[in-house]
N, CA, C and O atoms as a GROMACS GRO file, in nm:
protein
  568
    1UNK      N    1   1.122   0.680  -0.443
    1UNK     CA    2   1.037   0.691  -0.326
    1UNK      C    3   1.120   0.760  -0.243
    1UNK      O    4   1.097   0.746  -0.123
    2UNK      N    5   1.228   0.845  -0.280
    2UNK     CA    6   1.338   0.927  -0.196
    2UNK      C    7   1.223   1.031  -0.161
    2UNK      O    8   1.193   1.047  -0.043
    3UNK      N    9   1.162   1.098  -0.254
    3UNK     CA   10   1.051   1.205  -0.213
    3UNK      C   11   0.944   1.144  -0.103
    3UNK      O   12   0.898   1.230  -0.029
    4UNK      N   13   0.901   1.021  -0.082
    4UNK     CA   14   0.828   0.972   0.013
    4UNK      C   15   0.891   0.997   0.151
    4UNK      O   16   0.836   1.062   0.240
    5UNK      N   17   1.022   0.934   0.161
    5UNK     CA   18   1.084   0.945   0.271
    5UNK      C   19   1.096   1.091   0.297
    5UNK      O   20   1.049   1.138   0.400
    6UNK      N   21   1.148   1.155   0.222
    6UNK     CA   22   1.169   1.323   0.232
    6UNK      C   23   1.037   1.403   0.330
    6UNK      O   24   1.043   1.480   0.426
    7UNK      N   25   0.914   1.338   0.250
    7UNK     CA   26   0.760   1.415   0.292
    7UNK      C   27   0.729   1.355   0.446
    7UNK      O   28   0.679   1.422   0.536
    8UNK      N   29   0.772   1.210   0.455
    8UNK     CA   30   0.775   1.172   0.563
    8UNK      C   31   0.820   1.246   0.683
    8UNK      O   32   0.756   1.265   0.787
    9UNK      N   33   0.937   1.285   0.654
    9UNK     CA   34   1.055   1.315   0.742
    9UNK      C   35   0.993   1.471   0.786
    9UNK      O   36   0.960   1.514   0.897
   10UNK      N   37   0.994   1.523   0.672
   10UNK     CA   38   0.860   1.661   0.691
   10UNK      C   39   0.771   1.676   0.759
   10UNK      O   40   0.750   1.769   0.837
   11UNK      N   41   0.703   1.579   0.735
   11UNK     CA   42   0.562   1.570   0.826
   11UNK      C   43   0.600   1.545   0.965
   11UNK      O   44   0.552   1.605   1.061
   12UNK      N   45   0.692   1.451   0.970
   12UNK     CA   46   0.731   1.414   1.120
   12UNK      C   47   0.776   1.522   1.181
   12UNK      O   48   0.717   1.557   1.283
   13UNK      N   49   0.882   1.592   1.137
   13UNK     CA   50   0.932   1.711   1.196
   13UNK      C   51   0.847   1.827   1.236
   13UNK      O   52   0.869   1.894   1.337
   14UNK      N   53   0.722   1.855   1.131
   14UNK     CA   54   0.647   1.923   1.164
   14UNK      C   55   0.548   1.912   1.293
   14UNK      O   56   0.519   2.002   1.372
   15UNK      N   57   0.505   1.778   1.293
   15UNK     CA   58   0.439   1.730   1.417
   15UNK      C   59   0.505   1.736   1.547
   15UNK      O   60   0.446   1.748   1.655
   16UNK      N   61   0.626   1.727   1.531
   16UNK     CA   62   0.727   1.725   1.676
   16UNK      C   63   0.720   1.905   1.687
   16UNK      O   64   0.712   1.965   1.794
   17UNK      N   65   0.724   1.956   1.583
   17UNK     CA   66   0.728   2.100   1.631
   17UNK      C   67   0.593   2.171   1.703
   17UNK      O   68   0.595   2.277   1.765
   18UNK      N   69   0.475   2.086   1.679
   18UNK     CA   70   0.371   2.119   1.746
   18UNK      C   71   0.348   2.070   1.891
   18UNK      O   72   0.279   2.124   1.978
   19UNK      N   73   0.421   1.954   1.897
   19UNK     CA   74   0.418   1.906   2.060
   19UNK      C   75   0.429   1.978   2.175
   19UNK      O   76   0.355   1.960   2.272
   20UNK      N   77   0.539   2.077   2.170
   20UNK     CA   78   0.503   2.191   2.292
   20UNK      C   79   0.400   2.284   2.303
   20UNK      O   80   0.359   2.328   2.410
   21UNK      N   81   0.344   2.323   2.162
   21UNK     CA   82   0.208   2.403   2.158
   21UNK      C   83   0.106   2.322   2.250
   21UNK      O   84   0.060   2.372   2.353
   22UNK      N   85   0.066   2.163   2.197
   22UNK     CA   86  -0.020   2.088   2.220
   22UNK      C   87  -0.034   2.060   2.360
   22UNK      O   88  -0.141   2.058   2.420
   23UNK      N   89   0.089   2.037   2.414
   23UNK     CA   90   0.114   1.991   2.555
   23UNK      C   91   0.117   2.104   2.645
   23UNK      O   92   0.143   2.071   2.761
   24UNK      N   93   0.095   2.235   2.623
   24UNK     CA   94   0.082   2.342   2.697
   24UNK      C   95  -0.059   2.376   2.704
   24UNK      O   96  -0.112   2.408   2.810
   25UNK      N   97  -0.121   2.369   2.592
   25UNK     CA   98  -0.283   2.342   2.633
   25UNK      C   99  -0.308   2.222   2.703
   25UNK      O  100  -0.397   2.233   2.787
   26UNK      N  101  -0.258   2.120   2.694
   26UNK     CA  102  -0.281   1.997   2.802
   26UNK      C  103  -0.284   2.032   2.933
   26UNK      O  104  -0.375   2.010   3.013
   27UNK      N  105  -0.160   2.100   2.956
   27UNK     CA  106  -0.141   2.142   3.092
   27UNK      C  107  -0.231   2.234   3.129
   27UNK      O  108  -0.258   2.209   3.246
   28UNK      N  109  -0.286   2.318   3.094
   28UNK     CA  110  -0.373   2.419   3.108
   28UNK      C  111  -0.507   2.333   3.145
   28UNK      O  112  -0.566   2.371   3.246
   29UNK      N  113  -0.544   2.258   3.098
   29UNK     CA  114  -0.649   2.143   3.148
   29UNK      C  115  -0.632   2.040   3.249
   29UNK      O  116  -0.712   1.965   3.306
   30UNK      N  117  -0.504   2.056   3.257
   30UNK     CA  118  -0.458   1.925   3.373
   30UNK      C  119  -0.446   1.800   3.302
   30UNK      O  120  -0.474   1.693   3.355
   31UNK      N  121  -0.411   1.811   3.200
   31UNK     CA  122  -0.367   1.677   3.135
   31UNK      C  123  -0.199   1.666   3.129
   31UNK      O  124  -0.118   1.759   3.137
   32UNK      N  125  -0.178   1.543   3.115
   32UNK     CA  126  -0.021   1.496   3.102
   32UNK      C  127   0.032   1.509   2.991
   32UNK      O  128  -0.030   1.570   2.904
   33UNK      N  129   0.152   1.459   2.966
   33UNK     CA  130   0.196   1.486   2.842
   33UNK      C  131   0.170   1.368   2.715
   33UNK      O  132   0.166   1.247   2.736
   34UNK      N  133   0.157   1.419   2.610
   34UNK     CA  134   0.099   1.360   2.509
   34UNK      C  135   0.178   1.362   2.393
   34UNK      O  136   0.198   1.482   2.374
   35UNK      N  137   0.240   1.292   2.296
   35UNK     CA  138   0.319   1.328   2.168
   35UNK      C  139   0.227   1.288   2.050
   35UNK      O  140   0.187   1.178   2.011
   36UNK      N  141   0.208   1.417   2.006
   36UNK     CA  142   0.114   1.393   1.852
   36UNK      C  143   0.173   1.322   1.765
   36UNK      O  144   0.111   1.242   1.695
   37UNK      N  145   0.338   1.346   1.752
   37UNK     CA  146   0.429   1.294   1.640
   37UNK      C  147   0.424   1.133   1.670
   37UNK      O  148   0.372   1.057   1.587
   38UNK      N  149   0.487   1.079   1.808
   38UNK     CA  150   0.444   0.953   1.829
   38UNK      C  151   0.316   0.911   1.786
   38UNK      O  152   0.333   0.842   1.685
   39UNK      N  153   0.197   0.918   1.814
   39UNK     CA  154   0.089   0.907   1.790
   39UNK      C  155   0.060   0.876   1.660
   39UNK      O  156   0.000   0.770   1.640
   40UNK      N  157   0.097   0.958   1.547
   40UNK     CA  158   0.118   0.976   1.413
   40UNK      C  159   0.186   0.848   1.378
   40UNK      O  160   0.130   0.751   1.328
   41UNK      N  161   0.313   0.856   1.408
   41UNK     CA  162   0.409   0.754   1.350
   41UNK      C  163   0.355   0.594   1.395
   41UNK      O  164   0.372   0.503   1.314
   42UNK      N  165   0.305   0.574   1.494
   42UNK     CA  166   0.220   0.455   1.564
   42UNK      C  167   0.111   0.443   1.469
   42UNK      O  168   0.077   0.329   1.440
   43UNK      N  169   0.058   0.528   1.421
   43UNK     CA  170  -0.097   0.482   1.366
   43UNK      C  171  -0.054   0.474   1.213
   43UNK      O  172  -0.135   0.411   1.145
   44UNK      N  173   0.070   0.532   1.136
   44UNK     CA  174   0.145   0.483   1.010
   44UNK      C  175   0.191   0.336   1.012
   44UNK      O  176   0.180   0.252   0.923
   45UNK      N  177   0.243   0.325   1.126
   45UNK     CA  178   0.331   0.171   1.135
   45UNK      C  179   0.204   0.064   1.129
   45UNK      O  180   0.216  -0.038   1.062
   46UNK      N  181   0.075   0.094   1.206
   46UNK     CA  182   0.002   0.008   1.220
   46UNK      C  183  -0.080  -0.007   1.097
   46UNK      O  184  -0.149  -0.106   1.074
   47UNK      N  185  -0.066   0.110   1.009
   47UNK     CA  186  -0.166   0.098   0.871
   47UNK      C  187  -0.088   0.012   0.797
   47UNK      O  188  -0.152  -0.078   0.742
   48UNK      N  189   0.039   0.012   0.780
   48UNK     CA  190   0.156  -0.040   0.699
   48UNK      C  191   0.140  -0.194   0.749
   48UNK      O  192   0.127  -0.286   0.670
   49UNK      N  193   0.141  -0.208   0.868
   49UNK     CA  194   0.151  -0.364   0.929
   49UNK      C  195   0.003  -0.422   0.871
   49UNK      O  196  -0.006  -0.538   0.831
   50UNK      N  197  -0.092  -0.346   0.871
   50UNK     CA  198  -0.268  -0.401   0.860
   50UNK      C  199  -0.246  -0.424   0.690
   50UNK      O  200  -0.316  -0.510   0.636
   51UNK      N  201  -0.176  -0.369   0.634
   51UNK     CA  202  -0.195  -0.388   0.497
   51UNK      C  203  -0.084  -0.513   0.448
   51UNK      O  204  -0.107  -0.592   0.356
   52UNK      N  205   0.002  -0.512   0.504
   52UNK     CA  206   0.111  -0.658   0.491
   52UNK      C  207   0.021  -0.786   0.530
   52UNK      O  208  -0.004  -0.879   0.453
   53UNK      N  209  -0.027  -0.772   0.673
   53UNK     CA  210  -0.119  -0.891   0.696
   53UNK      C  211  -0.242  -0.912   0.630
   53UNK      O  212  -0.301  -1.016   0.660
   54UNK      N  213  -0.301  -0.830   0.538
   54UNK     CA  214  -0.400  -0.824   0.477
   54UNK      C  215  -0.368  -0.889   0.338
   54UNK      O  216  -0.457  -0.953   0.281
   55UNK      N  217  -0.229  -0.871   0.277
   55UNK     CA  218  -0.185  -0.888   0.155
   55UNK      C  219  -0.174  -1.058   0.190
   55UNK      O  220  -0.235  -1.134   0.114
   56UNK      N  221  -0.115  -1.101   0.276
   56UNK     CA  222  -0.058  -1.228   0.316
   56UNK      C  223  -0.155  -1.336   0.327
   56UNK      O  224  -0.152  -1.449   0.277
   57UNK      N  225  -0.266  -1.267   0.422
   57UNK     CA  226  -0.385  -1.361   0.432
   57UNK      C  227  -0.463  -1.386   0.326
   57UNK      O  228  -0.528  -1.491   0.327
   58UNK      N  229  -0.472  -1.292   0.206
   58UNK     CA  230  -0.510  -1.320   0.090
   58UNK      C  231  -0.450  -1.404   0.013
   58UNK      O  232  -0.518  -1.481  -0.056
   59UNK      N  233  -0.321  -1.407   0.010
   59UNK     CA  234  -0.254  -1.495  -0.066
   59UNK      C  235  -0.248  -1.650  -0.008
   59UNK      O  236  -0.258  -1.752  -0.076
   60UNK      N  237  -0.229  -1.639   0.147
   60UNK     CA  238  -0.262  -1.767   0.209
   60UNK      C  239  -0.387  -1.868   0.166
   60UNK      O  240  -0.386  -1.984   0.125
   61UNK      N  241  -0.504  -1.766   0.196
   61UNK     CA  242  -0.642  -1.819   0.145
   61UNK      C  243  -0.619  -1.856  -0.034
   61UNK      O  244  -0.649  -1.968  -0.076
   62UNK      N  245  -0.579  -1.781  -0.098
   62UNK     CA  246  -0.567  -1.833  -0.247
   62UNK      C  247  -0.464  -1.956  -0.234
   62UNK      O  248  -0.520  -2.057  -0.278
   63UNK      N  249  -0.367  -1.977  -0.200
   63UNK     CA  250  -0.300  -2.096  -0.192
   63UNK      C  251  -0.378  -2.214  -0.150
   63UNK      O  252  -0.369  -2.324  -0.206
   64UNK      N  253  -0.458  -2.188  -0.048
   64UNK     CA  254  -0.535  -2.301   0.020
   64UNK      C  255  -0.638  -2.376  -0.072
   64UNK      O  256  -0.673  -2.494  -0.075
   65UNK      N  257  -0.681  -2.243  -0.162
   65UNK     CA  258  -0.799  -2.291  -0.264
   65UNK      C  259  -0.739  -2.311  -0.390
   65UNK      O  260  -0.810  -2.301  -0.490
   66UNK      N  261  -0.596  -2.343  -0.402
   66UNK     CA  262  -0.523  -2.372  -0.542
   66UNK      C  263  -0.531  -2.261  -0.646
   66UNK      O  264  -0.540  -2.295  -0.764
   67UNK      N  265  -0.528  -2.130  -0.614
   67UNK     CA  266  -0.538  -2.034  -0.727
   67UNK      C  267  -0.373  -1.975  -0.735
   67UNK      O  268  -0.295  -1.944  -0.646
   68UNK      N  269  -0.364  -1.973  -0.836
   68UNK     CA  270  -0.229  -1.876  -0.879
   68UNK      C  271  -0.186  -1.738  -0.847
   68UNK      O  272  -0.074  -1.693  -0.826
   69UNK      N  273  -0.340  -1.666  -0.848
   69UNK     CA  274  -0.317  -1.515  -0.851
   69UNK      C  275  -0.442  -1.500  -0.804
   69UNK      O  276  -0.538  -1.574  -0.822
   70UNK      N  277  -0.431  -1.345  -0.709
   70UNK     CA  278  -0.535  -1.283  -0.678
   70UNK      C  279  -0.531  -1.156  -0.707
   70UNK      O  280  -0.418  -1.108  -0.715
   71UNK      N  281  -0.639  -1.074  -0.728
   71UNK     CA  282  -0.661  -0.941  -0.757
   71UNK      C  283  -0.738  -0.895  -0.709
   71UNK      O  284  -0.856  -0.926  -0.727
   72UNK      N  285  -0.688  -0.783  -0.611
   72UNK     CA  286  -0.766  -0.704  -0.483
   72UNK      C  287  -0.743  -0.568  -0.547
   72UNK      O  288  -0.665  -0.555  -0.641
   73UNK      N  289  -0.828  -0.444  -0.483
   73UNK     CA  290  -0.819  -0.304  -0.516
   73UNK      C  291  -0.879  -0.216  -0.390
   73UNK      O  292  -0.870  -0.095  -0.374
   74UNK      N  293  -0.936  -0.303  -0.315
   74UNK     CA  294  -1.007  -0.203  -0.205
   74UNK      C  295  -0.939  -0.128  -0.100
   74UNK      O  296  -0.986  -0.034  -0.038
   75UNK      N  297  -0.820  -0.182  -0.088
   75UNK     CA  298  -0.708  -0.073   0.017
   75UNK      C  299  -0.658   0.030  -0.046
   75UNK      O  300  -0.623   0.132   0.016
   76UNK      N  301  -0.647   0.016  -0.186
   76UNK     CA  302  -0.593   0.135  -0.249
   76UNK      C  303  -0.450   0.152  -0.212
   76UNK      O  304  -0.393   0.261  -0.205
   77UNK      N  305  -0.394   0.032  -0.189
   77UNK     CA  306  -0.228   0.021  -0.202
   77UNK      C  307  -0.170  -0.046  -0.306
   77UNK      O  308  -0.150  -0.167  -0.289
   78UNK      N  309  -0.133   0.013  -0.425
   78UNK     CA  310  -0.086  -0.060  -0.546
   78UNK      C  311   0.002  -0.140  -0.513
   78UNK      O  312   0.075  -0.099  -0.423
   79UNK      N  313   0.028  -0.261  -0.560
   79UNK     CA  314   0.115  -0.361  -0.543
   79UNK      C  315   0.108  -0.502  -0.625
   79UNK      O  316   0.007  -0.562  -0.663
   80UNK      N  317   0.231  -0.534  -0.638
   80UNK     CA  318   0.230  -0.670  -0.754
   80UNK      C  319   0.367  -0.745  -0.598
   80UNK      O  320   0.454  -0.686  -0.534
   81UNK      N  321   0.328  -0.863  -0.595
   81UNK     CA  322   0.408  -0.913  -0.486
   81UNK      C  323   0.372  -1.076  -0.497
   81UNK      O  324   0.263  -1.124  -0.528
   82UNK      N  325   0.497  -1.149  -0.463
   82UNK     CA  326   0.468  -1.305  -0.463
   82UNK      C  327   0.480  -1.366  -0.329
   82UNK      O  328   0.586  -1.346  -0.269
   83UNK      N  329   0.401  -1.426  -0.282
   83UNK     CA  330   0.381  -1.501  -0.169
   83UNK      C  331   0.358  -1.616  -0.186
   83UNK      O  332   0.244  -1.659  -0.201
   84UNK      N  333   0.484  -1.702  -0.187
   84UNK     CA  334   0.501  -1.835  -0.245
   84UNK      C  335   0.473  -1.863  -0.359
   84UNK      O  336   0.545  -1.816  -0.447
   85UNK      N  337   0.372  -1.940  -0.391
   85UNK     CA  338   0.366  -1.959  -0.522
   85UNK      C  339   0.232  -1.864  -0.582
   85UNK      O  340   0.210  -1.871  -0.703
   86UNK      N  341   0.170  -1.801  -0.520
   86UNK     CA  342   0.060  -1.699  -0.545
   86UNK      C  343   0.113  -1.552  -0.568
   86UNK      O  344   0.184  -1.506  -0.479
   87UNK      N  345   0.092  -1.490  -0.656
   87UNK     CA  346   0.092  -1.367  -0.693
   87UNK      C  347  -0.027  -1.311  -0.616
   87UNK      O  348  -0.126  -1.378  -0.588
   88UNK      N  349  -0.005  -1.159  -0.578
   88UNK     CA  350  -0.066  -1.082  -0.523
   88UNK      C  351  -0.102  -0.962  -0.600
   88UNK      O  352  -0.017  -0.874  -0.592
   89UNK      N  353  -0.220  -0.930  -0.681
   89UNK     CA  354  -0.221  -0.785  -0.739
   89UNK      C  355  -0.294  -0.717  -0.676
   89UNK      O  356  -0.407  -0.764  -0.658
   90UNK      N  357  -0.266  -0.603  -0.628
   90UNK     CA  358  -0.365  -0.486  -0.622
   90UNK      C  359  -0.361  -0.353  -0.713
   90UNK      O  360  -0.254  -0.292  -0.720
   91UNK      N  361  -0.460  -0.310  -0.774
   91UNK     CA  362  -0.476  -0.203  -0.873
   91UNK      C  363  -0.425  -0.093  -0.812
   91UNK      O  364  -0.356  -0.015  -0.877
   92UNK      N  365  -0.457  -0.069  -0.660
   92UNK     CA  366  -0.419   0.076  -0.619
   92UNK      C  367  -0.573   0.146  -0.638
   92UNK      O  368  -0.675   0.080  -0.656
   93UNK      N  369  -0.567   0.279  -0.632
   93UNK     CA  370  -0.679   0.357  -0.674
   93UNK      C  371  -0.668   0.450  -0.815
   93UNK      O  372  -0.558   0.455  -0.871
   94UNK      N  373  -0.740   0.495  -0.851
   94UNK     CA  374  -0.757   0.572  -0.965
   94UNK      C  375  -0.763   0.716  -0.939
   94UNK      O  376  -0.716   0.795  -1.021
   95UNK      N  377  -0.812   0.752  -0.840
   95UNK     CA  378  -0.865   0.885  -0.802
   95UNK      C  379  -0.742   0.931  -0.718
   95UNK      O  380  -0.693   1.031  -0.770
   96UNK      N  381  -0.677   0.892  -0.610
   96UNK     CA  382  -0.580   0.960  -0.566
   96UNK      C  383  -0.402   0.914  -0.611
   96UNK      O  384  -0.316   0.998  -0.638
   97UNK      N  385  -0.384   0.797  -0.609
   97UNK     CA  386  -0.258   0.771  -0.699
   97UNK      C  387  -0.251   0.712  -0.807
   97UNK      O  388  -0.152   0.644  -0.833
   98UNK      N  389  -0.345   0.726  -0.885
   98UNK     CA  390  -0.373   0.735  -1.038
   98UNK      C  391  -0.286   0.578  -1.095
   98UNK      O  392  -0.206   0.580  -1.189
   99UNK      N  393  -0.311   0.493  -1.043
   99UNK     CA  394  -0.242   0.348  -1.035
   99UNK      C  395  -0.334   0.276  -1.114
   99UNK      O  396  -0.451   0.312  -1.133
  100UNK      N  397  -0.271   0.157  -1.170
  100UNK     CA  398  -0.378   0.064  -1.257
  100UNK      C  399  -0.293  -0.038  -1.296
  100UNK      O  400  -0.175  -0.017  -1.323
  101UNK      N  401  -0.351  -0.163  -1.301
  101UNK     CA  402  -0.314  -0.303  -1.372
  101UNK      C  403  -0.352  -0.284  -1.489
  101UNK      O  404  -0.455  -0.224  -1.517
  102UNK      N  405  -0.256  -0.342  -1.588
  102UNK     CA  406  -0.297  -0.336  -1.729
  102UNK      C  407  -0.250  -0.476  -1.790
  102UNK      O  408  -0.166  -0.537  -1.723
  103UNK      N  409  -0.290  -0.530  -1.898
  103UNK     CA  410  -0.247  -0.655  -1.941
  103UNK      C  411  -0.220  -0.633  -2.091
  103UNK      O  412  -0.299  -0.583  -2.171
  104UNK      N  413  -0.112  -0.672  -2.111
  104UNK     CA  414  -0.063  -0.677  -2.292
  104UNK      C  415  -0.125  -0.804  -2.359
  104UNK      O  416  -0.191  -0.888  -2.299
  105UNK      N  417  -0.096  -0.805  -2.496
  105UNK     CA  418  -0.140  -0.912  -2.572
  105UNK      C  419  -0.036  -1.034  -2.554
  105UNK      O  420  -0.017  -1.110  -2.649
  106UNK      N  421   0.032  -1.054  -2.433
  106UNK     CA  422   0.111  -1.167  -2.420
  106UNK      C  423   0.075  -1.227  -2.292
  106UNK      O  424   0.107  -1.340  -2.254
  107UNK      N  425  -0.030  -1.098  -2.196
  107UNK     CA  426  -0.077  -1.201  -2.081
  107UNK      C  427   0.004  -1.126  -1.994
  107UNK      O  428  -0.024  -1.159  -1.879
  108UNK      N  429   0.080  -1.052  -1.996
  108UNK     CA  430   0.199  -0.964  -1.880
  108UNK      C  431   0.097  -0.883  -1.812
  108UNK      O  432   0.018  -0.806  -1.868
  109UNK      N  433   0.104  -0.901  -1.716
  109UNK     CA  434   0.040  -0.773  -1.610
  109UNK      C  435   0.141  -0.655  -1.550
  109UNK      O  436   0.236  -0.680  -1.475
  110UNK      N  437   0.115  -0.555  -1.583
  110UNK     CA  438   0.223  -0.472  -1.482
  110UNK      C  439   0.115  -0.343  -1.439
  110UNK      O  440  -0.002  -0.331  -1.474
  111UNK      N  441   0.178  -0.270  -1.370
  111UNK     CA  442   0.144  -0.169  -1.288
  111UNK      C  443   0.189  -0.022  -1.382
  111UNK      O  444   0.297  -0.002  -1.438
  112UNK      N  445   0.092   0.050  -1.378
  112UNK     CA  446   0.122   0.169  -1.452
  112UNK      C  447   0.079   0.279  -1.328
  112UNK      O  448  -0.008   0.266  -1.241
  113UNK      N  449   0.166   0.384  -1.352
  113UNK     CA  450   0.159   0.519  -1.266
  113UNK      C  451   0.111   0.624  -1.368
  113UNK      O  452   0.190   0.662  -1.454
  114UNK      N  453  -0.015   0.671  -1.363
  114UNK     CA  454  -0.027   0.794  -1.478
  114UNK      C  455  -0.057   0.940  -1.357
  114UNK      O  456  -0.124   1.040  -1.383
  115UNK      N  457   0.007   0.914  -1.238
  115UNK     CA  458  -0.006   1.038  -1.162
  115UNK      C  459   0.076   1.154  -1.231
  115UNK      O  460   0.190   1.126  -1.267
  116UNK      N  461   0.027   1.286  -1.254
  116UNK     CA  462   0.102   1.408  -1.356
  116UNK      C  463   0.231   1.436  -1.254
  116UNK      O  464   0.333   1.481  -1.307
  117UNK      N  465   0.230   1.413  -1.128
  117UNK     CA  466   0.371   1.447  -1.068
  117UNK      C  467   0.465   1.343  -1.044
  117UNK      O  468   0.572   1.369  -0.989
  118UNK      N  469   0.433   1.222  -1.082
  118UNK     CA  470   0.489   1.114  -1.090
  118UNK      C  471   0.625   1.122  -1.152
  118UNK      O  472   0.638   1.203  -1.245
  119UNK      N  473   0.711   1.063  -1.121
  119UNK     CA  474   0.865   1.068  -1.210
  119UNK      C  475   0.862   0.995  -1.331
  119UNK      O  476   0.891   1.036  -1.444
  120UNK      N  477   0.807   0.828  -1.279
  120UNK     CA  478   0.755   0.726  -1.377
  120UNK      C  479   0.659   0.733  -1.445
  120UNK      O  480   0.614   0.627  -1.490
  121UNK      N  481   0.608   0.830  -1.470
  121UNK     CA  482   0.462   0.864  -1.532
  121UNK      C  483   0.441   0.790  -1.657
  121UNK      O  484   0.521   0.813  -1.748
  122UNK      N  485   0.337   0.695  -1.679
  122UNK     CA  486   0.286   0.635  -1.751
  122UNK      C  487   0.404   0.518  -1.814
  122UNK      O  488   0.417   0.483  -1.931
  123UNK      N  489   0.479   0.478  -1.702
  123UNK     CA  490   0.572   0.375  -1.735
  123UNK      C  491   0.565   0.247  -1.637
  123UNK      O  492   0.585   0.274  -1.519
  124UNK      N  493   0.541   0.116  -1.667
  124UNK     CA  494   0.581   0.025  -1.562
  124UNK      C  495   0.625   0.028  -1.467
  124UNK      O  496   0.745   0.052  -1.480
  125UNK      N  497   0.587   0.012  -1.332
  125UNK     CA  498   0.651   0.052  -1.176
  125UNK      C  499   0.667  -0.093  -1.141
  125UNK      O  500   0.608  -0.190  -1.191
  126UNK      N  501   0.761  -0.090  -1.041
  126UNK     CA  502   0.782  -0.217  -0.954
  126UNK      C  503   0.802  -0.354  -1.022
  126UNK      O  504   0.916  -0.400  -1.009
  127UNK      N  505   0.719  -0.423  -1.088
  127UNK     CA  506   0.763  -0.548  -1.146
  127UNK      C  507   0.625  -0.581  -1.218
  127UNK      O  508   0.517  -0.546  -1.170
  128UNK      N  509   0.639  -0.648  -1.333
  128UNK     CA  510   0.549  -0.722  -1.404
  128UNK      C  511   0.564  -0.896  -1.391
  128UNK      O  512   0.667  -0.960  -1.368
  129UNK      N  513   0.423  -0.948  -1.414
  129UNK     CA  514   0.417  -1.078  -1.417
  129UNK      C  515   0.378  -1.135  -1.512
  129UNK      O  516   0.285  -1.082  -1.573
  130UNK      N  517   0.422  -1.247  -1.556
  130UNK     CA  518   0.328  -1.305  -1.650
  130UNK      C  519   0.222  -1.413  -1.624
  130UNK      O  520   0.246  -1.490  -1.531
  131UNK      N  521   0.079  -1.433  -1.714
  131UNK     CA  522   0.016  -1.472  -1.662
  131UNK      C  523   0.018  -1.622  -1.758
  131UNK      O  524   0.040  -1.594  -1.876
  132UNK      N  525   0.007  -1.723  -1.743
  132UNK     CA  526  -0.031  -1.821  -1.870
  132UNK      C  527  -0.143  -1.882  -1.851
  132UNK      O  528  -0.189  -1.907  -1.739
  133UNK      N  529  -0.206  -1.917  -1.974
  133UNK     CA  530  -0.363  -1.982  -1.955
  133UNK      C  531  -0.382  -2.087  -1.875
  133UNK      O  532  -0.498  -2.122  -1.852
  134UNK      N  533  -0.267  -2.164  -1.812
  134UNK     CA  534  -0.317  -2.267  -1.723
  134UNK      C  535  -0.328  -2.218  -1.589
  134UNK      O  536  -0.366  -2.290  -1.496
  135UNK      N  537  -0.292  -2.088  -1.574
  135UNK     CA  538  -0.329  -2.037  -1.445
  135UNK      C  539  -0.478  -2.027  -1.414
  135UNK      O  540  -0.564  -2.002  -1.499
  136UNK      N  541  -0.504  -2.052  -1.264
  136UNK     CA  542  -0.635  -2.038  -1.224
  136UNK      C  543  -0.641  -1.916  -1.136
  136UNK      O  544  -0.578  -1.900  -1.031
  137UNK      N  545  -0.743  -1.817  -1.206
  137UNK     CA  546  -0.784  -1.700  -1.146
  137UNK      C  547  -0.907  -1.705  -1.083
  137UNK      O  548  -0.965  -1.604  -1.044
  138UNK      N  549  -0.955  -1.830  -1.069
  138UNK     CA  550  -1.130  -1.829  -0.993
  138UNK      C  551  -1.102  -1.835  -0.851
  138UNK      O  552  -1.004  -1.893  -0.804
  139UNK      N  553  -1.186  -1.778  -0.786
  139UNK     CA  554  -1.191  -1.786  -0.632
  139UNK      C  555  -1.247  -1.931  -0.601
  139UNK      O  556  -1.298  -1.997  -0.691
  140UNK      N  557  -1.236  -1.974  -0.483
  140UNK     CA  558  -1.281  -2.099  -0.428
  140UNK      C  559  -1.404  -2.035  -0.344
  140UNK      O  560  -1.432  -1.920  -0.310
  141UNK      N  561  -1.466  -2.160  -0.326
  141UNK     CA  562  -1.575  -2.122  -0.214
  141UNK      C  563  -1.510  -2.190  -0.091
  141UNK      O  564  -1.417  -2.271  -0.090
  142UNK      N  565  -1.593  -2.127   0.038
  142UNK     CA  566  -1.536  -2.138   0.168
  142UNK      C  567  -1.546  -2.263   0.217
  142UNK      O  568  -1.501  -2.289   0.329
   0.00000   0.00000   0.00000
């Protein structure tokens, strides 16, 4: 994950360097100061916050329905997390991040990353969880 922090810092520094040019143009149009870098930073934080709230809400709903685990994939954010007694799985997406969830013969679900530029290519990442036959994986009605 060090590379992600480095890439984020590099992108932020680039956006900071664009601020003077953007504000020069804005002044020519009679507009006030606006920071592209601050706007981008706020949007990224909002997206991360949304994903966290989504995961917690799904897990809360699953717990209300007496479900032990949930599997999602729509938000393209690969994860295996525990929320109380509920395990939240998100397979991410195959097209951009090349992540998938796999289950072995013993019922252990793990995340694999098959991105060609990934350091841990084809190895389970983050966390693995075991699902027993007793766990309820069915959704409940509203």
